[in-house]
C-alpha positions as CSV (number, residue, x, y, z in Angstrom):
1,T,-50.6,-17.8,-29.4
2,A,-50.6,-15.4,-26.4
3,A,-48.7,-17.7,-24.4
4,A,-46.0,-18.3,-26.8
5,E,-45.6,-14.4,-27.2
6,D,-45.3,-14.3,-23.3
7,Y,-42.4,-16.8,-23.4
8,R,-40.9,-14.9,-26.3
9,G,-41.1,-11.8,-24.3
10,A,-39.4,-13.4,-21.2
11,L,-36.6,-14.8,-23.6
12,R,-36.1,-11.2,-25.2
13,A,-35.5,-10.0,-21.5
14,A,-33.5,-13.0,-20.4
15,P,-32.1,-14.6,-23.4
16,T,-30.6,-17.4,-21.4
17,Y,-33.5,-18.2,-19.4
18,V,-33.9,-22.1,-20.0
19,P,-37.3,-22.7,-18.5
20,A,-38.8,-20.3,-20.9
21,Y,-37.1,-22.2,-23.7
22,V,-38.5,-25.5,-22.3
23,S,-41.9,-24.1,-21.9
24,L,-42.1,-22.6,-25.4
25,G,-40.8,-25.8,-26.8
26,Q,-43.5,-27.9,-25.0
27,L,-46.0,-25.5,-26.2
28,H,-45.1,-25.7,-29.8
29,F,-44.8,-29.6,-29.3
30,E,-48.2,-29.7,-28.1
31,E,-49.4,-27.6,-31.1
32,G,-47.8,-29.9,-33.5
33,R,-45.2,-27.0,-34.7
34,F,-42.4,-29.4,-34.5
35,A,-39.9,-27.2,-36.3
36,E,-40.4,-24.5,-33.6
37,A,-40.5,-27.0,-30.9
38,A,-37.1,-28.7,-32.0
39,T,-35.6,-25.0,-32.2
40,A,-36.5,-24.1,-28.5
41,L,-36.0,-27.4,-27.0
42,R,-32.4,-27.5,-28.6
43,R,-31.7,-24.3,-27.2
44,A,-32.8,-25.1,-23.9
45,L,-30.8,-28.4,-23.8
46,D,-27.6,-26.7,-25.1
47,L,-27.8,-23.8,-22.6
48,D,-28.2,-26.4,-19.6
49,R,-26.2,-29.1,-21.0
50,D,-24.8,-30.1,-17.6
51,G,-28.1,-29.1,-15.6
52,P,-31.4,-30.6,-14.8
53,F,-32.9,-29.8,-18.0
54,G,-30.1,-30.9,-20.0
55,R,-30.3,-34.3,-18.4
56,D,-33.9,-34.6,-18.6
57,A,-34.7,-37.5,-20.7
58,E,-38.2,-36.6,-21.7
59,L,-37.0,-33.5,-23.2
60,W,-34.5,-35.3,-25.4
61,N,-37.4,-37.8,-26.4
62,R,-39.6,-34.8,-27.2
63,L,-36.9,-33.3,-29.1
64,G,-36.3,-36.6,-31.0
65,Y,-39.7,-36.7,-31.9
66,A,-39.8,-33.1,-33.2
67,L,-36.9,-33.7,-35.2
68,S,-38.2,-37.1,-36.5
69,R,-41.7,-35.6,-37.5
70,Q,-39.6,-32.9,-39.7
71,G,-38.2,-36.0,-41.5
72,R,-34.7,-35.8,-39.7
73,I,-34.7,-39.2,-38.6
74,S,-31.0,-39.4,-38.1
75,D,-31.0,-36.4,-35.7
76,G,-34.1,-37.9,-34.0
77,V,-32.3,-41.3,-33.4
78,E,-29.4,-39.1,-31.6
79,A,-31.8,-37.4,-29.5
80,Y,-33.7,-40.7,-28.4
81,R,-30.3,-42.1,-27.6
82,R,-29.4,-39.1,-25.4
83,A,-32.8,-39.6,-23.7
84,L,-32.0,-43.3,-23.2
85,E,-28.6,-42.3,-21.7
86,F,-30.3,-40.3,-18.8
87,N,-33.0,-42.9,-18.5
88,P,-32.6,-46.5,-20.0
89,K,-36.0,-47.3,-18.7
90,N,-38.0,-44.7,-20.8
91,A,-40.4,-46.8,-22.7
92,G,-41.5,-43.8,-24.8
93,A,-38.0,-42.9,-26.0
94,L,-37.2,-46.9,-26.8
95,A,-40.6,-46.7,-28.8
96,N,-39.9,-43.8,-30.8
97,L,-36.3,-45.0,-31.4
98,A,-37.7,-48.3,-32.7
99,M,-40.1,-46.3,-35.1
100,A,-37.3,-44.1,-36.3
101,R,-35.0,-47.2,-36.9
102,L,-37.7,-49.0,-38.7
103,E,-38.2,-45.8,-40.8
104,R,-34.5,-46.0,-41.5
105,G,-34.9,-49.8,-42.5
106,E,-32.9,-50.9,-39.4
107,V,-35.5,-53.7,-38.7
108,P,-33.5,-56.0,-36.6
109,D,-32.6,-52.9,-34.1
110,A,-36.2,-51.8,-34.4
111,V,-37.5,-55.1,-33.3
112,A,-34.9,-55.1,-30.5
113,A,-35.8,-51.7,-29.3
114,Y,-39.7,-52.4,-29.5
115,E,-38.8,-55.7,-27.4
116,R,-37.0,-53.8,-24.8
117,A,-39.7,-51.1,-24.6
118,L,-42.4,-53.9,-24.1
119,A,-40.2,-55.3,-21.3
120,L,-40.8,-52.1,-19.6
121,A,-44.3,-51.4,-20.7
122,P,-45.8,-54.9,-21.4
123,T,-49.6,-53.6,-21.4
124,L,-49.4,-51.1,-24.2
125,A,-51.3,-52.8,-27.1
126,D,-50.0,-50.2,-29.5
127,L,-46.4,-50.9,-28.9
128,R,-47.0,-54.6,-29.3
129,S,-48.7,-53.7,-32.6
130,N,-46.0,-51.5,-33.7
131,L,-43.6,-54.5,-33.1
132,L,-45.7,-56.9,-35.2
133,L,-45.7,-54.6,-37.8
134,A,-41.9,-54.3,-37.9
135,L,-41.7,-58.1,-38.1
136,N,-43.2,-57.8,-41.5
137,Y,-40.3,-55.9,-43.1
138,S,-37.6,-58.5,-42.7
139,A,-37.0,-62.0,-44.1
140,E,-35.3,-62.8,-40.8
141,F,-38.6,-63.4,-39.0
142,S,-40.7,-66.2,-40.4
143,P,-44.5,-66.3,-40.7
144,K,-44.5,-68.6,-37.8
145,D,-42.7,-66.0,-35.9
146,I,-45.3,-63.3,-37.0
147,F,-48.1,-65.5,-36.2
148,R,-46.7,-66.3,-32.6
149,G,-46.5,-62.5,-32.2
150,H,-50.2,-61.9,-33.2
151,R,-51.3,-64.8,-30.6
152,A,-49.2,-63.1,-28.1
153,W,-51.0,-59.9,-28.8
154,N,-54.2,-61.4,-28.7
155,E,-53.7,-63.3,-25.5
156,R,-52.6,-60.2,-23.8
157,H,-54.9,-57.5,-25.5
158,G,-57.6,-59.3,-27.4
159,K,-61.2,-59.5,-26.4
160,S,-63.4,-62.0,-27.6
161,A,-66.2,-60.6,-29.8
162,Q,-69.5,-61.1,-28.2
163,L,-72.1,-60.8,-30.9
164,S,-75.5,-59.7,-29.4
165,S,-78.4,-61.5,-30.7
166,S,-81.5,-59.5,-31.0
167,T,-85.2,-60.5,-31.4
168,R,-86.6,-59.1,-34.6
169,T,-89.9,-57.6,-34.4
170,A,-92.5,-57.6,-37.4
171,G,-91.6,-54.0,-38.3
172,D,-88.0,-54.7,-38.4
173,E,-87.4,-55.3,-42.1
174,R,-84.4,-53.2,-42.8
């Protein structure tokens, strides 16, 4: 894109200009170009290790997601951990860490991370749904545990289905 080329031009002129790496990384991230996003974000974080960008939890979270989307789950986990070092209350990083741990088969750790994320963001239905999914991957959780989880989801997020009744007319035989 033209914006990406502009950022690359800025980096040719100033190869250590961290904001250009951050912007390029975020642009690639939003475009779903995760390999390029990871490269640019990693460079920004390395260049500004002790600065405000290097301590930005959301940049570490995005790096983790970009790495995880490439199948680099362990690298993603490390990035999520860094994000949480800088902001332990980052529910998005906790949710991403939980998903990565689930993908690695670390079900109890995934469940614990989902529960921590839910404590921070209890209204996120998708987060609670992901927790319910995780419960199914371990014998540690009984069917009763899973059922209780589904009931809790329904109490918080469910809406009773209201079936509308319609009056049929003589010509409505379909």
